[in-house]
C-alpha positions in Angstrom: 83.2 100.6 71.8 85.2 103.7 70.6 86.8 101.7 68.3 83.5 99.6 67.1 82.1 103.4 66.4 85.0 104.6 64.6 84.9 101.6 62.3 81.6 102.0 61.4 81.3 105.4 60.5 84.5 104.7 58.1 83.4 101.8 56.9 80.2 103.4 56.0 81.8 106.2 54.3 84.4 104.1 52.5 81.9 101.3 51.0 79.9 104.1 50.0 82.1 106.1 48.1 84.8 103.0 46.9 81.8 100.7 44.8 79.9 104.1 43.4 78.6 103.1 40.2 77.2 106.9 39.0 77.2 110.1 40.8 74.4 112.6 39.7 73.2 115.8 41.3 69.9 117.0 43.1 71.1 120.2 44.0 74.0 120.6 45.6 73.8 117.3 46.8 76.1 115.0 44.8 75.2 111.5 45.0 77.0 108.0 45.0 75.1 104.6 44.6 77.0 101.4 45.2 77.2 98.9 42.7 76.1 95.6 43.4 75.5 95.8 47.0 73.1 93.9 48.5 73.1 96.6 51.4 72.0 99.6 49.1 74.3 101.9 50.2 74.1 105.3 49.0 76.2 108.4 49.4 75.2 112.0 49.1 77.8 114.7 49.7 77.6 118.5 49.5 81.1 120.6 49.9 81.7 123.7 51.7 82.3 127.3 50.4 84.1 129.9 52.3 82.7 133.5 53.1 84.3 134.3 49.8 82.9 131.8 47.8 85.8 129.4 47.5 85.7 125.6 47.7 86.7 124.7 51.4 88.0 121.8 52.2 85.5 120.4 53.9 82.5 117.8 52.8 79.1 116.8 54.8 78.5 113.3 53.8 75.3 111.5 54.8 75.3 107.9 54.4 72.0 105.8 53.7 71.9 102.3 54.0 69.1 99.8 53.2 67.1 102.9 52.4 67.6 104.2 55.9 69.9 106.9 57.4 73.2 105.0 58.7 75.7 108.1 59.3 76.3 111.5 59.1 79.8 112.5 59.2 82.2 115.8 58.3 85.2 114.9 56.5 88.0 117.5 56.1 91.1 117.7 54.4 93.1 119.6 58.0 92.5 117.4 61.1 91.6 118.3 64.5 94.0 119.5 66.9 94.8 116.9 69.8 94.5 120.0 72.0 90.9 120.2 70.6 89.7 116.9 71.3 87.8 116.0 74.6 87.7 112.7 76.0 85.0 112.6 78.7 83.1 110.3 77.1 83.7 106.6 75.0 85.2 108.5 71.9 87.1 111.5 71.3 84.9 114.7 71.2 85.6 118.3 69.5 83.3 121.3 70.2 81.2 122.4 66.9 78.7 125.3 66.5 76.0 124.9 63.8 74.3 127.7 62.5 71.9 127.3 59.9 69.6 129.9 58.0 67.2 131.6 59.9 68.1 129.3 63.2 69.7 130.1 66.5 73.4 128.8 66.4 73.5 125.2 68.4 76.5 123.6 69.9 77.6 120.1 70.5 80.4 117.6 70.4 80.7 115.5 67.7 83.3 112.5 67.5 86.5 112.4 66.2 87.4 109.5 63.9 90.2 109.0 60.9 93.0 110.9 63.1 91.1 114.0 63.1 89.8 113.8 59.5 86.0 112.6 60.1 83.8 114.6 62.4 80.2 112.8 63.1 77.2 113.1 65.9 77.8 110.4 68.6 75.5 108.7 71.2 76.3 106.1 73.1 72.4 104.5 73.3 70.6 106.1 70.7 73.1 106.9 67.3 70.2 106.1 64.6 67.8 108.3 66.4 70.8 111.0 66.5 71.1 110.7 62.5 67.7 111.1 61.7 67.2 113.9 64.3 70.6 115.9 62.3 69.2 114.9 59.1 65.8 116.5 60.0 68.0 119.6 61.2 69.8 120.0 57.9 66.3 119.5 55.7 65.2 122.4 57.7 67.9 124.7 56.2 69.4 126.2 53.0 72.9 126.7 54.3 74.4 125.1 57.1 77.5 126.9 58.4 80.0 125.1 60.9 82.3 126.8 63.7 84.9 124.0 65.2 86.1 124.6 68.6 84.5 127.6 68.9 82.1 128.9 71.0 78.2 130.8 69.8 79.8 134.4 70.5 83.0 133.7 68.5 83.0 135.6 65.1 84.3 133.6 62.4 85.0 133.3 58.8 82.8 129.5 59.2 82.3 127.6 56.3 79.1 127.2 54.9 77.4 124.0 53.2 74.8 124.1 50.5 72.3 121.9 51.9 68.9 123.1 50.0 66.9 120.2 48.5 68.3 117.7 51.0 64.9 115.9 51.1 65.0 115.6 47.0 68.4 114.1 47.0 66.9 111.6 49.8 64.1 110.4 47.8 65.9 110.2 44.8 67.8 107.0 46.8 64.7 106.5 48.4 66.5 106.9 51.5 64.2 107.4 54.8 64.7 110.2 57.2 
């Protein structure tokens, strides 16, 4: 199950970017649509900035397949350290704290894939439902801060994703939440 979950997320991210026919912007979201794909895959992507406003080496991806949300992932240039991974589930996970504008911080364990360079929400039984929950959470924010391997109390210069206009970006590709 662990290998299958990793392959699904990686194949969705790879397929959406590898066959992109065109890119356009909706607010902060770059939209990539696959060319000639019978499964109609799309990738919506926004890049994080650090607290000083510089581009951070992280991207937030939302993958749509057949007009439905198929996956959410965070791509990073640096990888999660092995010591920060836990193996209490079917896949390795790491602790992440999310803070949306005007919302209380939420901590979760997200699955680690791609040698520690990709993170995604993981549910052994309800993956589709969990993806939709996360899209709804993100849609309700203008900005989303991510803290890796920290608790809610830890002060950090967390990277921030501009998540405004997600509903419009999803609508632009015909993707249902």
